C-alpha positions in Angstrom: 128.5 81.9 68.5 128.2 82.9 64.7 131.6 81.6 64.1 130.8 78.3 65.8 127.6 78.0 63.8 129.4 78.8 60.4 132.0 76.1 61.2 129.4 73.5 62.0 127.5 74.4 58.8 130.7 73.9 57.0 131.4 70.6 58.5 127.8 69.4 57.7 128.0 70.6 54.2 131.4 68.7 53.5 129.9 65.6 55.0 126.8 65.8 52.8 129.1 66.2 49.9 131.1 63.1 50.8 128.0 60.9 50.9 126.6 62.4 47.6 130.0 61.9 46.0 130.2 58.3 47.3 126.9 57.4 45.8 127.7 59.0 42.6 131.1 57.2 42.3 129.5 53.9 43.3 126.8 54.1 40.6 129.2 55.5 37.9 131.5 52.4 38.5 128.7 49.8 39.1 129.2 48.1 35.9 132.9 47.1 36.6 131.9 44.8 39.5 132.0 45.1 43.4 135.6 46.0 43.5 135.4 48.9 41.0 132.1 50.1 42.6 133.7 50.3 46.2 136.7 52.2 44.7 134.6 54.4 42.6 132.6 55.2 45.9 135.6 56.0 47.8 137.1 58.3 45.0 133.6 59.9 44.6 133.4 60.7 48.3 136.8 62.1 48.8 136.6 64.0 45.5 133.4 65.8 46.0 134.1 66.5 49.7 137.5 68.2 48.6 135.6 70.2 46.0 133.0 71.4 48.5 135.7 72.1 51.2 137.7 74.3 48.8 134.6 76.0 47.5 133.4 77.0 51.0 137.0 78.1 52.3 136.9 80.6 49.3 133.2 81.6 49.8 132.6 85.1 51.0 129.8 86.2 53.4 126.4 86.4 51.6 127.7 84.5 48.5 126.6 81.2 47.2 129.1 78.5 46.6 131.3 78.8 43.4 129.7 77.7 40.1 132.2 75.0 39.5 131.3 73.4 42.8 127.6 73.5 42.1 128.1 72.1 38.7 130.1 69.2 40.3 127.3 68.5 43.0 124.6 68.6 40.2 126.4 66.0 38.2 126.9 63.9 41.3 123.1 64.1 41.9 122.3 63.0 38.3 124.4 59.8 38.3 122.3 57.7 40.8 119.1 59.0 39.0 120.6 57.7 35.7 121.5 54.5 37.3 117.9 54.1 38.7 116.5 55.0 35.3 118.6 52.2 33.5 117.6 49.7 36.1 114.1 50.6 35.2 114.6 49.8 31.5 115.4 53.2 30.0 118.1 53.3 27.3 120.9 55.9 27.0 118.9 58.2 24.7 116.0 58.1 26.9 118.3 58.7 30.0 120.1 61.6 28.3 116.9 63.4 27.1 115.2 63.1 30.4 118.1 64.3 32.2 118.6 67.3 30.1 114.9 68.2 30.3 115.1 68.0 34.0 118.3 70.2 34.2 116.8 72.6 31.6 113.5 73.0 33.7 115.3 73.5 36.9 117.1 76.3 35.0 113.7 78.2 34.7 114.4 80.6 31.9 113.0 79.5 28.4 116.3 79.2 26.9 117.6 76.9 29.3 114.2 74.7 29.2 114.7 74.3 25.4 118.5 73.8 25.6 118.4 70.9 28.3 116.8 68.2 26.1 118.8 69.0 23.0 122.0 68.6 25.0 120.7 65.4 26.5 119.6 63.9 23.3 122.9 64.7 21.8 124.9 63.1 24.9 122.5 60.1 25.1 123.1 59.3 21.3 126.8 59.8 21.4 127.5 57.8 24.6 124.8 55.3 23.7 126.8 54.1 20.9 129.7 53.5 23.1 127.7 51.4 25.5 127.9 53.9 28.3 125.8 53.4 31.4 122.7 55.3 32.5 124.8 56.8 35.4 127.4 58.1 32.9 125.0 59.5 30.6 123.0 61.4 33.1 126.1 62.8 34.8 127.6 63.7 31.6 124.3 65.3 30.3 124.1 67.5 33.4 127.8 68.5 33.3 127.5 69.5 29.6 124.3 71.4 30.1 125.5 73.3 33.1 128.9 74.2 31.5 127.2 75.4 28.2 124.5 77.3 30.3 127.3 79.1 32.2 129.0 80.2 28.9 125.8 81.1 27.1 123.8 82.7 29.8 126.1 84.8 31.9 123.7 87.1 33.7 122.5 85.7 36.9 118.8 85.4 37.5 118.8 84.8 41.3 121.6 86.0 43.6 122.2 85.5 47.4 121.9 89.1 48.6 122.1 88.6 52.4 122.3 85.8 54.9 121.2 86.2 58.6 120.7 90.0 58.0 118.6 92.4 60.2 115.6 94.0 58.7 117.3 97.4 59.3 120.2 96.3 56.9 117.7 95.6 54.1 115.2 98.5 54.1 114.0 97.6 50.5 112.5 94.4 51.9 109.2 94.0 53.6 109.9 91.7 56.6 106.5 90.5 57.0 105.7 86.8 56.6 102.6 84.3 56.9 103.0 82.3 60.1 100.7 79.7 58.6 100.7 77.8 55.4 97.7 79.7 54.1 97.8 83.5 53.6 94.4 84.2 52.6 92.2 87.4 52.9 92.4 87.3 56.7 96.2 87.9 56.7 96.3 91.4 58.1 93.7 90.6 60.8 96.0 87.7 62.0 99.2 90.0 61.8 97.4 92.3 64.0 96.8 89.7 66.7 100.5 88.9 66.4 102.1 92.4 66.4 99.2 94.3 68.3 98.1 97.9 67.3 94.7 99.0 66.1 93.3 96.8 63.4 90.9 98.4 60.8 89.3 96.0 58.3 88.1 97.7 55.1 89.4 101.0 56.2 87.5 104.0 54.7 89.1 106.5 52.5 92.6 105.3 52.8 95.3 104.7 50.1 98.1 102.2 49.4 100.5 105.1 50.2 99.9 107.9 52.7 101.3 110.6 50.3 103.1 110.2 47.0 105.2 113.3 48.1 107.3 110.5 49.9 108.3 109.3 46.5 110.1 112.5 45.4 113.5 112.0 43.8 115.6 112.9 40.6 113.3 111.2 38.3 109.9 112.1 40.0 108.4 115.5 41.0 105.1 115.0 42.8 103.8 118.4 42.0 103.6 117.3 38.3 101.2 114.5 39.0 97.7 114.7 37.7 95.3 115.2 40.7 93.3 112.1 39.9 96.4 109.9 39.8 97.4 111.3 43.1 93.9 110.8 44.5 94.0 107.1 43.3 97.3 106.4 45.2 96.4 108.4 48.3 92.6 107.4 48.5 92.6 104.1 46.8 89.4 102.9 48.5 87.5 105.6 46.6 87.8 103.7 43.4 86.8 100.4 41.7 89.1 98.5 39.4 87.9 96.5 36.4 90.8 94.0 35.3 91.5 92.6 31.9 94.5 90.1 32.0 96.5 89.6 28.9 98.8 86.4 29.2 101.3 85.4 26.6 100.3 82.0 25.1 103.8 80.5 26.1 103.5 81.0 29.6 99.9 79.7 30.0 100.6 76.1 30.8 103.3 76.8 33.3 100.9 79.3 35.0 98.2 76.9 35.3 100.3 74.5 36.9 101.9 77.1 39.4 98.3 78.4 40.1 96.9 74.8 40.9 99.9 73.6 42.8 101.1 76.7 44.6 98.9 80.0 44.3 95.5 78.3 45.3 96.8 76.3 48.2 98.7 79.3 49.5 95.9 81.7 49.0 98.4 84.2 47.4 99.2 85.5 44.0 96.6 83.8 42.0 95.9 86.3 39.0 92.9 85.7 36.9 93.5 83.4 33.8 91.4 85.2 31.5 88.5 87.8 31.1 85.8 85.3 31.9 87.3 84.8 35.4 87.8 88.4 35.9 84.0 88.9 35.1 83.2 87.0 38.4 83.9 90.4 39.8 86.8 91.5 42.0 86.5 92.7 45.6 89.1 95.3 46.8 89.8 96.6 50.2 92.6 97.9 52.4 93.1 96.7 55.9 95.3 98.7 58.2 97.3 98.2 61.5 98.3 101.4 63.2 99.1 103.1 66.5 101.3 100.5 68.5 105.0 100.0 68.0 106.1 97.1 65.7 109.0 94.8 66.3 111.6 97.5 65.5 110.0 99.8 68.0 108.7 102.2 65.4 105.0 103.0 65.2 103.1 100.6 62.9 101.5 101.8 59.6 100.6 98.8 57.8 98.5 98.9 54.7 97.3 95.6 53.3 95.6 95.8 49.9 93.5 92.7 49.5 92.0 91.6 46.3 89.7 88.7 46.0 87.0 87.3 43.8 83.6 88.8 44.7 81.5 85.6 44.5 83.5 83.6 47.0 86.2 85.8 48.5 88.9 83.5 47.1 92.2 85.5 47.3 93.8 87.0 44.3 96.6 88.6 46.1 97.5 90.2 49.5 100.2 93.0 49.1 101.5 95.0 52.1 102.4 98.5 50.8 105.1 100.5 52.3 107.3 103.6 51.2 110.7 104.3 52.3 113.6 106.9 51.3 117.1 106.2 50.5 119.4 109.0 49.9 117.5 111.4 47.8 115.0 108.8 46.3 111.7 107.5 47.4 110.7 104.1 46.7 107.4 101.9 47.0 108.0 98.3 48.4 105.2 95.8 48.2 105.6 92.7 50.3 103.6 89.7 49.4 103.6 87.4 52.5 104.4 83.6 52.1 104.8 81.0 54.8 107.7 82.0 56.8 108.9 84.2 53.9 108.2 87.3 52.0 108.4 88.2 48.3 109.0 91.8 47.9 108.8 94.2 44.9 110.6 97.3 45.3 109.7 99.8 42.5 111.2 103.2 41.8 108.9 106.1 40.7 109.1 107.9 37.3 107.3 110.7 35.8 104.9 110.0 32.9 104.1 112.8 30.3 100.6 114.0 31.0 100.9 113.7 34.8 101.1 109.9 35.1 103.3 108.0 37.5 105.2 104.8 36.5 106.6 102.5 39.3 109.2 100.2 37.9 111.9 97.7 38.7 113.1 97.9 35.0 115.9 100.5 36.1 119.2 100.8 37.2 118.2 102.8 40.1 119.9 101.2 43.2 117.6 98.9 45.4 114.9 98.6 42.8 114.1 95.0 42.2 112.6 91.7 43.5 113.5 90.0 46.8 112.7 86.8 48.2 113.4 86.6 52.0 113.3 83.7 54.4 112.5 85.2 57.9 113.9 83.2 61.0 111.0 82.8 63.2 113.2 83.3 66.5 115.9 85.9 65.6 113.8 87.6 62.8 117.0 87.6 60.7 116.7 87.8 56.8 118.2 85.3 54.4 117.4 87.2 51.2 117.7 86.3 47.5 117.6 89.1 44.8 115.7 88.0 41.7 117.0 90.2 38.6 115.3 87.6 36.4 111.8 89.0 37.3 110.8 92.6 36.6 107.6 94.6 36.5 106.1 98.0 35.7 103.1 99.8 36.8 102.0 102.6 34.6 98.8 104.8 36.1 97.6 107.7 33.7 94.8 109.6 32.8 93.3 109.2 29.3 90.3 111.3 28.0 89.4 112.0 31.6 89.4 108.5 32.7 91.8 106.9 34.9 93.6 103.8 33.6 96.5 101.5 34.4 98.7 99.0 32.8 100.8 96.5 34.9 103.3 94.6 32.8 105.6 91.8 33.8 108.6 90.1 32.7 110.6 86.9 33.5 114.1 86.5 32.1 113.7 89.3 29.9 110.4 87.9 28.1 107.1 89.7 28.5 104.5 87.3 29.9 101.5 89.2 31.4 99.9 92.6 31.2 97.1 93.6 33.5 94.8 96.3 32.0 92.9 98.3 34.6 89.8 100.6 34.2 89.7 102.6 37.4 86.5 104.4 38.1 85.3 106.4 41.2 82.9 104.5 43.3 79.2 105.9 43.2 78.6 107.8 46.3 76.5 105.9 49.0 72.9 106.9 49.1 71.6 108.4 52.5 69.0 106.1 54.0 65.4 107.5 54.2 
């Protein structure tokens, strides 16, 4: 069945490439008249279909198609867009600049975002003097940009790690998704209704990990950890956290767009933009699911750390905290549920002078990193991307008798956010009269 499904996928992929290539050839040759357009369409269909077929025949399991085939496909996509832009009145320079800007933005990393319009402007100005059509300008711009990017930026930022793999094959991924479009602060409650088990909201005296002893490894000896740091991890609900976000200026516009378009509608990963927002107050709780067996037959021990704004319970983030061991190392894996998917941060522990604990993905330790997984609703198989372009480091330590933490994030090697935490023990509840 798997072989038949794979063959069907290849056939549909080649057919799609033929349609795309035909449309690209048609628009590239449109200025030559009807006969040239038909000929161009036929050649484009055959050519891109052949490129796709060869790439798929050489593609290994859990690999994305070869770079050269992806470059050809992206240039083919650009051609009809350039043709439409020209029909709308755009000149070669505008088409080239816009095509480069879109290609650079889709490349995500800041260097590519800056490179795209530069390449597009150069191509548009050069081909414009030769009277090239909008389709030719757009396709050439994307082709040149993709080739230059491949030469200049060799380190992949996203890789296909596994396709239709079982959760047991990927122990560093938290395979818990949201079954609705909105995650929200009721996620663990809804998950308990699906999985069964004993659900405890706002569980008392519980930590994001059961014991930091589970994290022991070559770079981390739990016996050297300051008792206050240990207590925070194993009894997180005994503490309150005041947050001070420090965003880099260059990322603010993009983050505001992401937050408005994605984070708030999803009810997930909506970090305060500034200290003023943080002063609204942050409500923190840990919901748990225990006792019953999960989908893999093992007893459930799910700890969902839920943080929201105190005034209206608007979600900041919902993270499912787990620990696991691989060889002689322990790891913390945090899953952030998304609709039919999960984003996992797997962090390796490291000792900090003075009894602190650092959890980091900025390391060469195997399996530490970030992973985006689609979870098949029927088979529960995972299709997982590794995201080496994203990294983070959480540093929890004691300073002058006070517990503090700094949570730093990088994207494409650039630091973009540090969350500073002042961690204080909650005041004991007073006994009623």
